[in-house]
LUMROFI-200720 format. One record per atom (N, C-alpha, C): z, y, x. Coordinates in steps of 0.2 Angstrom, whole numbers, plus 5000, padded with zeros to 4 digits. Layout:
ZYX/...
This chain:
500049945004/500050005000/500050065004/499850125002/499750185005/499950245001/500250295004/500450355001/499850405002/499650434996/499050484997/499450554996/499150595000/499350664999/498750715000/498750764995/498250804995/498450874998/499050875001/499250935005/499550985000/499750954994/500151004989/500851014991/501051074990/501751084990/502051094983/502651064982/502951064976/503751084976/503951124971/504651144970/504951084967/505651084967/506051034963/505851044956/505850984952/505750984945/506251024941/506851024944/507451054940/507351134940/506951154945/506851234945/506351254940/505951204938/505351224934/505451204926/506051184925/506151164918/506051224913/505751214908/505751264903/506151244897/506651274895/507051254889/506751264882/507051234878/506851234871/507151294867/506651324864/506851394860/507051374853/507651384851/507851364845/508151424841/507851484842/508151544839/508151544832/507651514829/507651504821/507551434820/508051404818/508051324817/507651314810/507651364806/507251344800/506551354800/506251374806/505551384807/505351334813/505051284811/504851224816/504451254821/504051304820/503551334825/503951364830/504551384829/504951414835/505151364840/505151304839/505351254843/504851244849/505151244855/504751224861/505051184865/504851124867/505151074871/504651074877/504851084883/504451084889/504751024893/504351004898/504550944902/504350954909/504650904913/504550914920/503750904922/503350874917/502650874919/502250934916/502650974912/502251034909/502651094910/502451144914/502851204916/502551264914/502851314913/502551384910/502251424916/501751454915/501451494919/501151554915/501151614918/501051674913/500351684911/499851664915/499151684913/498651634914/498751574912/498251524913/498151484906/497751514902/497551474896/496751474896/496451424894/495751414894/495451384888/494851394887/494551364881/494651294880/494751254885/494851184885/495551164882/495951214882/496651204879/496651204872/496151224869/496051234861/496651274859/496751334861/497251374859/497151414853/497651424849/497551464843/498251494841/498251534836/498851564834/499151524828/498751474826/498951434820/499351374823/499851344819/500151284821/499751224821/499251224816/498851174815/498151184819/497851124822/497151134825/496651154819/496051164822/495551184817/495351124813/495051134807/494851084803/494551024806/494650964804/494350894807/494550884814/495050924817/495250914824/495950884824/496150854829/496850824830/497150854837/497750854837/498150874843/497950824849/497950844855/497750794860/498150804866/498250744870/498550744877/498050714882/497950754887/497550734893/498050724899/498150664901/498650654907/498250644913/498350684918/498050664925/498550654930/498550594933/499050574938/498850584945/499250634948/499050644955/499550614960/499250594966/499650564971/499850614976/500450624978/500750674983/501450654985/501650694990/502350684992/502850724988/502650774984/503150814980/503150804973/503650814970/503750794963/503450854959/503150844953/502950894948/502350934951/502050974947/501651024949/501651074943/501551144945/501551194940/501051184935/501251174929/500751164923/501051184917/500751224913/500951244907/500651194902/500251154904/499851114899/499151134899/498951184903/498351214903/497851174907/497251164906/496751134910/496651174917/496851234917/496751274923/497351254928/497851214926/498351204931/498151134935/497551114934/497351054938/497351064945/497351024949/497351034956/496650994959/496151034958/495451004961/495550984968/495250924970/495250904977/495850854978/496350854974/496950814974/496750734973/497150694976/496950624975/497250594969/496850564964/497050544958/497350474959/497850454954/498150394954/497850344949/497550294951/497150244947/497550184945/497550164939/497850104937/498550114935/498850174934/499550184932/499550184924/500050144922/500150134915/500650184912/500550224906/500950274903/501050254896/501650274893/501850264886/501950334883/501650344878/501650404874/501950394867/502550414866/502850394859/503150454856/502950454849/503250514845/503950504844/504350554844/505050544843/505350604838/505950594835/506250634831/506950644832/507350694832/508050704833/508450654829/508950624832/509350574829/509950604825/510150584820/510750604816/510650684815/511150714817/511250794816/510950824822/510650794827/510450824833/509850874832/509750924836/509250964835/508750944841/508050974840/507550954845/507850974852/508251034853/508451054859/508951014862/509250964859/509750914862/509450854864/508750844862/508450784865/508350784872/508450724875/508350724883/508050654884/507650654890/507350594892/507750564898/508350594899/508750574905/509450554902/509650494901/509150434901/508750434894/508250394894/507750384889/508150374882/507950404877/508250394870/508850434869/509050484873/509650524872/509550574866/509850564861/509850604854/509150604851/508850554851/508250544847/508050474846/507650464841/507350404839/506650404839/506350344840/505650334840/505350334833/504750364832/504450364825/504050294825/504150254820/503850194819/503050204818/502750154822/502050154822/501650214825/502050254829/501750314833/501850304840/501650254843/501750244850/501050224853/500850254859/500250244862/500350224869/499850184872/499850164879/499150174882/499150194888/498550204892/498650184899/498050174902/498050154909/497550204913/497750244918/497350294921/496750264924/496150304923/495550284925/495450304933/494850304935/494650314942/494750394943/494750434938/494950504939/495750514938/496050464937/496850474936/496950494929/496550484924/496650514918/496750464912/497050494907/497050454900/496950514895/496450504891/496250554886/496350524879/496350564874/496250544867/495550544865/495350494861/494750494858/494850494850/494250494847/494250494839/494650554837/494650604840/495150664839/494850724835/494150734836/493850794834/493250774829/493450734824/492850714819/492450664822/492450644828/492050594831/492250524829/491850474830/491950404827/491650364832/491850294832/491550244836/491750244844/492350274845/492650264852/492850194854/492750174860/492850104862/493550104866/493850044865/494450034869/494250034876/494650054881/494450054888/495050084892/494950074899/495450104903/495350184902/495850224903/495850294902/495850324895/496050284890/496050304883/496750284880/497050334877/497650314873/497450274867/497850214867/497750164862/498450154859/498450134852/499050124849/499450054852/500050054851/500450004854/500249934852/500249884856/500049814854/500549794849/500249754845/500749724840/500849644841/501449624840/501549554841/501549534849/501849474850/501749444857/502249484862/502149464868/502549494874/502149544877/502349604878/502049654882/501849634889/501349664891/501149644898/501749664903/501749624908/502349634913/502149674919/501549694920/501349724926/500649764925/500449814929/499949854928/499249814928/499149764931/498549724931/498449694924/499049674921/498949644914/498849694909/499149754910/498949814905/498249834906/497949824912/497249844912/496849794909/497049734909/496649674905/496649694898/497249714896/497349724888/496849784886/496849834890/496449894889/495749874889/495549834893/494849814893/494649764888/495149734885/495049684880/495049614883/495349604889/495449534892/496149514890/496149454887/496849434885/497349424891/497849454891/498349444897/498649374898/498649354904/498949284905/499349284911/499649344912/500049344918/500749304918/501049294924/501649254925/502149284920/502449234916/502949254912/502749274905/502049284904/501849294897/501649234893/502149214890/502049144886/501749164879/501849224877/501549244870/501149304871/500549304874/500249364876/500049404870/499949464870/499749514865/499049504864/498849534858/498149524856/497749584861/497149564862/496649614865/496649684862/496549734866/496449804863/495849794859/495749834853/495249834849/494949904848/494349914846/494149984845/494550024840/494749984835/495150014830/495850034832/496050014839/496650044841/496650114844/496050134845/495950204847/496050254842/496750274841/496950314835/497150384838/496950434835/497150504837/497850524835/498050574838/498750604837/498750644830/499250674829/499350704822/498850764822/498750794816/498250844815/498650904811/499250904810/499650954807/500350954809/500651014808/501351024810/501551014817/502251024818/502551014825/502750944826/502650914832/502850844833/503150844840/503550794842/503850794848/503650724851/503550724858/503350654861/503750644867/503850584869/504150564875/503550534879/503550554885/503050524890/503450484896/503250424897/503550394902/503050344906/503150334912/502750284916/503050214915/502550174914/502750104912/502750054918/502150064922/502050024928/501450054932/501450034938/500950054943/500749994947/500049994949/499849934953/500149924960/500049864962/500449854969/500249904974/499649924974/499449974980/499750034980/500150054974/500550114974/501350094974/501450044977/502150014976/502650064980/502450104985/502850154988/502950214985/502750224979/502850284974/503450264970/503850314969/504350304964/504050324957/504350294952/504050304945/504050384943/503550404940/503550474938/504150494933/504450544934/504950564929/504750574922/505150544918/505050544910/505150614908/504750634902/504750694900/504750694892/504950754889/504850764882/504550834881/504050834876/503650894875/503550904868/503350964866/503150974859/502350974859/502050964853/501350964852/501250984845/500951044843/500651084848/501151114853/500951144858/501351174863/501351244863/501951274862/501951344861/502051384867/501551434868/501551464875/501351544874/501351574879/501151644880/500751654886/500251694886/499851704893/499251744892/498851754897/498251784897/497651744896/497251764892/496651724890/496051774890/495451744893/494851784893/494351754887/494151804883/493651784878/493151834878/492751844873/492151894872/492451964873/493051974871/493352044871/493652054878/493652014883/493952024889/494651984889/495052004894/495651964895/496252004892/496651964888/497151994885/497751944884/498351964883/498951924882/498951894875/499051834874/499151804868/499751754867/499951744861/500551704860/500351654854/500451594855/500251544850/500251474853/499851434851/499951354852/499351324856/499451284860/498951244864/498951174860/498351164858/498251094854/498051044858/497751064864/497551004869/497951014875/498550974876/498950984881/498750944887/498750974893/498550944899/499250934903/499350874905/500050854909/499850824915/500250844921/500050814927/500650784931/500850724929/501450694932/501250674939/501750684943/501650664950/502250624953/502150584958/502650544961/503150584966/503650544968/504050564973/504050514979/503850534985/503750484990/504450454992/504550384992/505150354994/505150335001/504750365006/504850345013/504850405017/504950395023/505050445028/504350475031/503850435030/503150465033/502750495028/502450545030/501950585026/501350605030/500750625027/500250645031/499850695026/499650745030/499250805026/498650825031/498250865028/497650895031/497850965032/497950995038/498151055040/497651105041/497051085044/496551135045/495851095044/495351135042/494651105041/494151165043/493751145048/493251185050/493451255053/494051255056/494351315059/494751355055/494951335049/495351375044/495851325041/496351355038/496851315034/496451275028/496651215028/496251175023/496451205016/495951205012/496051235005/495851185000/496251144997/496051094992/495751124986/495151094984/494751124978/494251164981/494151184987/493651224990/493251184995/493651155000/493351125005/493051055004/492451035007/492150975006/492050945014/492250885015/492150865022/491450845023/491150865029/490450855030/490450835038/489950805039/489750775046/489750835051/490050835056/490050885062/490650935061/490950935056/491550985055/492150955058/492650995060/493250975063/493850975057/494250925058/494750915053/495450895058/495950935056/496650925059/497050895054/497350835057/497850795052/498550805055/499050815050/499750825052/500150765049/500450725054/500850675052/501650695053/502050685048/502750705048/503150645047/503550635052/504050575051/504750605051/505050605045/505750625044/506250585047/506850615049/507350585052/508050595048/508350535046/508950535042/509550555046/509850615043/510450635047/511150605044/511050555039/511650525036/511950475040/512350435037/512650375041/512150325041/512050295047/511550245048/511650185044/511150155041/511250095037/510750045040/510949985041/510449935044/509949915039/509349895043/508749865039/508549895033/508449965034/508149995028/507550035030/507250025036/506650055038/506750125040/507350155039/507450225041/507550235049/507350295051/507550325057/508050365057/508650355060/509250395060/509350445066/509550505065/509650555070/510250525075/510750495072/511250465076/510950415081/510450375079/510150325083/509650355088/509250405086/508850445091/509150485096/509750505094/510150545099/510650505103/510650445102/511150395106/510850375113/511250395118/510950375125/510950305126/511350265122/511350195123/510750155121/510350195117/509650165114/509150175119/508950125122/508450125128/507750095126/507650055121/507050025119/506650075114/506050055113/505650085108/505950085101/506050135098/506350135091/505850155085/505350185087/504850205082/504150195085/503650165081/502950155083/502550185077/502150235079/501650265074/500950245076/500550225071/499950205072/499450235067/498950275070/498550315066/497850275066/497550255061/496950215060/496350275060/495950275065/495450315065/494750285064/494550295058/493950255055/493350275059/492750245058/492150265061/491850335059/492150355053/491950425051/492250475055/492750465059/493050515063/492950505071/492950555074/492950545082/493550585084/493950555088/494550585091/494550565099/494650605103/494750595110/495450615112/495950565113/496550575115/496750595122/496150595126/496250615133/496150685134/495850725129/495750795129/496450825127/496650875132/497350905131/497250945124/497850935120/497850975114/497550935108/497250885109/496950845103/497450805100/497950785103/498550745100/499150775103/499550805099/500250835101/500750805097/501350805100/501950775097/502550825098/502850845092/503350895092/503950865089/504550895091/505150885087/505350945084/505450945077/505651005074/506351005070/506751055070/507351045067/507651115065/508151125061/508451185060/509151195063/509251245066/509951255070/510451285065/511051295068/511551325065/511451395061/511051425064/510851495061/510251485056/510151425054/509551415049/508851435052/508851435059/508151455062/507851385064/507151385062/506751325064/506651325071/506751265075/506651255082/506051205083/505651215087/505051165088/505051155096/505051095098/505051075105/504451025106/503951035110/503450985112/503750935116/503650865114/503950815117/503550785123/503850765128/503550745134/503650665135/503450645141/503450565142/504150535142/504650575143/505350545143/505550535136/505150555131/505350545124/504750505120/504150515122/503550495118/503050475123/502650425121/502050405125/501450395120/500850435121/500250425117/499850375121/499750315118/499350265121/498650285122/498350295128/497650315129/497150255128/497350195127/496950145127/496450145121/496750165115/496250185110/495750135108/495850075106/495450025105/495350005098/494949955097/494849925090/495349865089/495749845093/496149795093/496749815088/496849775083/497349785078/498049785081/498449845080/499049845084/499649805081/500049775085/500649735082/501249775081/501649755077/502349785075/502749775081/503349815081/503749815087/504049745089/504049695084/504349635086/503749585087/503149615087/502449575088/502349515082/502749525077/502649475071/502049485067/501749545067/501249555062/500749615064/500149615062/499749675063/499949725058/499949785061/500149845057/499549875053/498949855055/498349865051/497949805052/497549785047/497049735047/496449765051/496149735056/495549755059/494949755055/494549805055/493949805051/493349805056/493449795063/492949785068/492649855071/492849905067/492549975070/493050025071/493550025067/494050085067/494450075074/494650135077/495050135082/495850155080/496250135085/496950145083/497350185088/497550245086/497950295090/498650275090/498950255095/499650235095/500150275098/500650295095/501150345098/501850305098/502150295104/502750265105/503350305106/503850305102/504450345103/505050295107/505250325112/505750285116/506150335121/506750315123/507150355127/507050335135/507050395139/507050385146/507650425149/507750415155/508350445158/508450525157/507850555156/507850625156/507650645149/507850615144/507650625137/507850685134/507450725131/507650795128/508050775122/507850725118/508250715112/508950695113/509050645118/509750625119/510150685122/509850725125/510250785128/510350845124/510050845118/510050905113/510850905110/511050975111/511750985108/511751035102/512251045099/512251095093/512051065087/512051105082/511851085075/511151065074/510951005071/510350985070/510250965063/509851005059/509750995052/509050985051/508850945046/508150925044/507750905050/507950865054/507550845060/506950805058/506350815061/505750775060/505250775066/504850725067/504350725072/503750755068/503350785072/502650815069/502150795074/501650745072/501050725076/500450765073/500150795078/499550835076/498950795079/498450785075/497850745078/497150785076/496850805081/496150845080/495550795080/495150805075/494550755075/493950795073/493350755073/492750785071/492450725067/492150745061/491850705057/491150675059/491050615060/490450585063/489950565057/489350545060/488850525055/488750455054/489350415055/489350345056/489650305050/489850345044/490150315039/490850295040/491250265035/491950255035/492050175036/492250155041/492350085042/492950055039/493450095036/494050075034/494050065026/493450065023/493350055016/493750095012/493850165014/494150205010/493750225004/494150254999/493850264992/493150314993/492650294990/492050324991/492150394987/491750444991/491850514988/492450554991/492750524996/493350554999/493350535007/493550585011/493650565018/494350555019/494550495021/495250475022/495450455029/496150465030/496450445036/497150415035/497250355038/497850325037/498350315043/498950315041/499450305047/499950255044/500250215049/500750165048/501350175053/501950155051/502450165056/502850095056/503250085061/503650025062/504250055065/504850025064/505450045067/505849985069/506350005073/506849945075/507349935070/507249965064/507749955059/507449935053/506949885054/506549855049/506949825043/506749825037/506949775032/506749705033/506849665028/506649595029/505949585025/505649635023/505049625019/504449595023/504449615029/503849595033/503249645033/503449705030/502949755029/503049815034/502549855034/502649915038/503249965036/503649995040/504150035038/503850095033/503250115035/502950165030/502250165031/501850195026/501150195027/500950255023/500450295025/500250355021/499550375023/499250405018/498550435018/498550505017/498050535020/497850605017/497050595016/496850635012/496150635010/495850695007/495250705008/494950765005/494250745002/493950784997/493250764994/492750765000/492250714999/491750715004/491150675001/490550695001/490050654997/489950585001/489950534996/489750474999/489750414993/489650354995/489650304991/489750234994/489850184991/490150124994/489850064990/489650004994/489449944991/489649884996/489549824994/489649764998/489049735001/489049715007/488549675010/488749605010/488349555007/488549485007/488049445008/488149375009/487649325010/487549305003/487049255002/486849224996/487449194992/488049174995/488549144992/489149194990/488949264992/489449314990/489949334995/489949305001/490349315006/490149375011/490649415013/490549475016/490149465023/489649515025/489349515031/489449575035/489649565041/489749625045/489149645049/489049705051/488549725056/487949745053/487849755047/487249775043/487249855043/486749885046/486749965046/486249985041/486450045038/486050075033/485950145034/485450175032/485250245032/484950275026/484950335025/484650365019/483950405021/483550395016/482850425017/482750475012/482250525013/482050575009/481650535003/481750554997/481550514991/480850534989/480350544994/479750554993/479250514996/479450454999/479050405002/478850425009/479050475012/478850505019/479150455024/479750425023/480150385028/480550435032/480650495031/481050535035/481750525033/482150525038/482850505037/483350565036/483850555032/484350615031/484750615038/484750675040/485150685047/485850725046/486150725051/486850745051/486950815048/486450865049/486550925047/486250945040/486050885036/485750895030/484950895029/484650905035/483950905036/483650835036/482950835037/482650765037/482250765043/482150695046/481750685052/481950615055/481750615061/481850545064/482550545068/482850595069/483550595072/483550605079/484050645082/484150655089/484850635091/485050645097/485750635099/486150685097/485850745096/486250805094/486250805086/485750785083/485750785076/485550715073/485950665074/485850595072/485650585065/485450525063/485350495056/486050485054/486150495047/486750475044/486750405042/487250365044/487150295044/487850265041/487850205039/488550175038/488350095040/488850065043/488849995045/489349955041/489149895039/489649855035/490149835040/490849835038/491349815042/491549745042/492049725045/492149655045/492249615039/492449655033/492449625027/491849625023/491349665026/490649675022/490649735018/491049785019/491049845015/490649895019/490249925015/489849985018/490050045014/490250095018/490550165015/490150225019/489750255015/489450315017/489950375016/490050425020/490450485019/490250535023/490450595021/490250655025/489550685024/489250655020/488550675019/488450755017/488050785020/487950855019/487450865013/487650895008/487250905002/487250985000/486651004998/486651074995/487051074988/487151134986/487351144979/486951194975/486951194969/486651244965/485851234965/485651174966/484951154966/484851104961/484151084960/484051034955/484250964957/484350924952/484650864952/484250814957/483550824957/483150784961/483250794969/483550854971/483650864978/484350824980/484650794976/485150744978/485050674977/484350654977/484150584977/483850564983/484050504985/483850474992/483650404991/483350374996/483250304996/483750275001/483950215000/484350185005/483950125008/484050125015/483650075019/484050035024/483949975024/484349935029/483949945036/484249975041/483949985047/484149925052/484649885051/484849835055/485149775051/484949715051/485249665048/485849635051/486249595048/486749565052/486449505056/486849485062/486549445066/486349375063/485749355064/485549285061/485349295054/485249355051/485049365044/484449405044/484049395039/483349425038/483549495035/483149545038/483149615036/482749625030/483049665025/482749695019/482249745022/481649735022/481149785025/480949845020/481049845014/480949895009/481549935008/481350005006/481950045004/482150034997/482750054995/482950044988/483050114985/482850114978/483050174974/483650164970/483950214968/484050274971/484750294972/484950324977/485550354979/485550424976/485950424970/485850484966/486550524966/486450584970/487050634970/486850694965/486450684960/486250734956/486850774952/487350734951/487950764948/488350804953/488150804959/488550844964/488150914965/487450904967/487050954969/486851004964/486950984958/486751024952/487351074950/487951064953/488451104952/488351174955/488551234953/488451294956/488751314962/489251274964/489651284970/490051224972/490251224978/490651174981/491351164976/491651214975/492251214970/492051184964/491551204961/491351174954/491151094955/490851074960/490751004961/491350964962/491850994965/492550954966/492850954959/492851004956/493151014949/492850964944/492150954944/491850914940/491850834942/492150824948/492150754950/492850744953/493350734949/494050734952/494150674956/493850614955/493950554959/493650564965/493150604967/492850614973/492050624972/491750644977/491050664977/490650604978/490550564972/490250494973/489550504970/489150464973/488450454970/488550404964/488050414960/488050364954/487750304956/488250254958/488050194961/487650144956/487650164949/487250124945/486550134945/486350194948/485650214949/485350174955/485750144959/485550104965/485350034963/484650024964/484349954962/484149914968/484549864969/484349814975/483849764973/483649764967/483049714965/483349644966/482849604970/483049534971/483649534976/483749584979/484349584984/485049594981/484949614974/485649624971/486049564971/486749574973/487249524973/487549524967/487649464964/487949444958/488549414958/488749384964/489349344964/489749364970/489949424971/490349454976/491049424977/491249404982/491849374983/492449424981/492949394977/493449434975/493949464980/493849444986/494249464992/493949524995/493349544993/492949604996/493249664992/493649704995/493949754992/493949824996/494049874992/494149944996/494849944998/494950005002/495650015005/496250015000/496050024994/496550034989/496649964985/496349914987/496349844985/495949834978/495449874977/495049874971/494449824973/494249774969/493649734970/493049774970/492649764975/491949804975/491449754971/491149784966/490749744962/489949754963/489749814966/489049824968/488949804975/488449764976/488249734982/487549714983/487349714990/486749684992/486749624996/486349574995/486449514999/485849505004/485949465009/485449445014/485349375014/484749355016/484649275017/484749265024/484949215026/485049195033/484349175036/484249185042/483549165045/483449095043/482849085041/482549015039/482848995032/483249035029/483549015022/483049015017/482948965012/482448965007/482649015002/482149044999/482149084993/482149164995/482149185001/482149255003/481549285000/481549344998/481049384995/480549405001/479949405000/479449435005/479349505003/479449545009/479349615008/478949645013/478649705012/478349745017/478749775022/478549785028/478949815033/479149885031/479549915035/479849985033/479350035031/479450065026/479050115023/478950175029/478250195030/478150245035/478150215042/478250155043/478250125050/477550105052/477450085058/476850065061/476649995058/477249955056/477149885054/476749885048/476749925043/476349925037/475649935039/475549985044/474849995045/474449935048/474849905053/474549835056/474449785050/474949785046/474849735040/474249745036/474149805034/473649825030/472949815034/472949825040/472349815044/472149745044/472649705046/472549625046/472349605039/472749635034/472549615027/471849625025/471649685027/470949705025/470449665029/470649645035/470149605039/470149535035/470649505033/470649445030/470249445024/470449495020/470049505013/469249515015/469149555020/468449555022/468049495023/468449455027/468249385029/468149345023/468549345019/468549305013/467849325009/467749385008/467149415004/466549395008/466549395015/465949375018/465749295017/466349255018/466249185016/466049175009/466349215005/466149204997/465449214996/465149274999/464449294998/464049245001/464149215007/463749165010/463649105006/464249085003/464249024999/463849044992/463949104990/463549124984/462749114985/462649144991/461949144993/461649074994/462049034997/461848964998/461748924991/462248934987/462148904980/461548934977/461448994977/460849024974/460148984977/460148974983/459548944986/459448874984/460048834981/459948764979/459848764972/459748814968/459648814961/458948814960/
């Protein structure tokens, strides 16, 4: 599992709570319940919020809740429930299960006395008014059949009424099967619930004030290092005041949001975190910056140090241990996996730095660059998977292409850390890694449409799980796509190289700077090579924006086949980034594609090379099975398609010449035979 971080900063939830207004208990419209997931902001109301001064939505419409799950290290995010409070560029959480339940005050309690801490405090559930949903690839769950529409289908990412009968699913995977209509058969489910049906897509209420409890039910194994999002209670419609721009300009309004947008987030329960601090020479700006080949990215790794009483076998690094002169061995190992999408040279001064940061007695932050008596940056920097401190396991699986930057923390006789005196508050290590985006694709099988970088840690205070002490990711939007490369049995093939060509039959390759040509050392072709598991991931593609959709269309061509396998000589249509390039700006493209800047993989047609039985173990870095793939036939294997040599290459010219010669020979022979027959008649 990995922790994702989009570099967001968050205040504590308690400082953002908006209380319930109960000035006029006889007027239900005066009630306002806000939640940790939905916070007030003075001037962010948009048309998407379906705002009005009336308590009821417009005719034939229902109230709606759109939930977007973000992954970060901080709890909560500023949100009034407006769509304008989204965090474009943030990493969405996929496969997380939420429960939405209408509630009413119990007994003589008022709405202001209802609390979700613990759940059920001073309120009762309304019978038949419970919905469940599983977040989709965008991290979202939405209401359907709410605006006079009809015919919505059950699926991931849609609020559906609570299953009736049977035993509720026990984990996120089983909930996903229910949402997609596959009967759950998980461990311990002896009386599985019925599949979700289209009739289960039931909208929320269309009149009056209602109250809801929102809680996280389950999340997939790959998010196991996230604590559960804090439960919340809110009113719908949501009463608020703010600035809104319409045909008459911007003005302050007070009324009701009928389409509430909520952004629950996690709280990291480990000591390691990772962020992007700089991009292309400036501070990284989520929602505006797109990772592209040739640009510089600076990654910041933060390892917190616990100042409390040391506890054994809990994966934590303690200041009392770090400061202890009796500790002589390596107590912390940090491994940064640098995929083929990134280039890092640790031998260049300043590319990799390690600092110790703390707050002293005067509350001033102190920073000290650590030297070889406290830390050692391993300059070997190879593709060999690094071992844990006790050599019992690999800290990362090797993909055959990624390199591993290893930082060892240990004491020497002249250690700065053991000699430090005085007050030490909030101590932590900060590792800064400077990199450049390459044109070689991402070997780590990271999520398509994002550039990612992962770090893992191990300590001498391990628990007994046999897992890394911590693991974290940081990522940013980047144009790309992903598929599997397999043999005819669906098993992954390593070493197949692919490139993109202009979609005009010229055979010109897409180059690092976004132009087309044959490529040079300074401006190479954009490529991606299948990793050890058979995953091909393009990333960092330079695309224009504000242009026609067809300028985002490319051909995909295999430029090198796996060893002992036949190469597919023809190019495949179409790698379609039309949904990216047609946006008016980079910011608009990010906003319109919250999961990442992904090509429409359904437009890519491999024809006879299309893989239909991809091994279930071929997965992306977040453990999702990859279902789109291309297969190769082994040398001499029967059934391989016969295809022309590479489009635009000399091979096709030679083949055409030979073919014309053969055809000419056949015609000559045929004419001679015809003449001979004629003479005998």
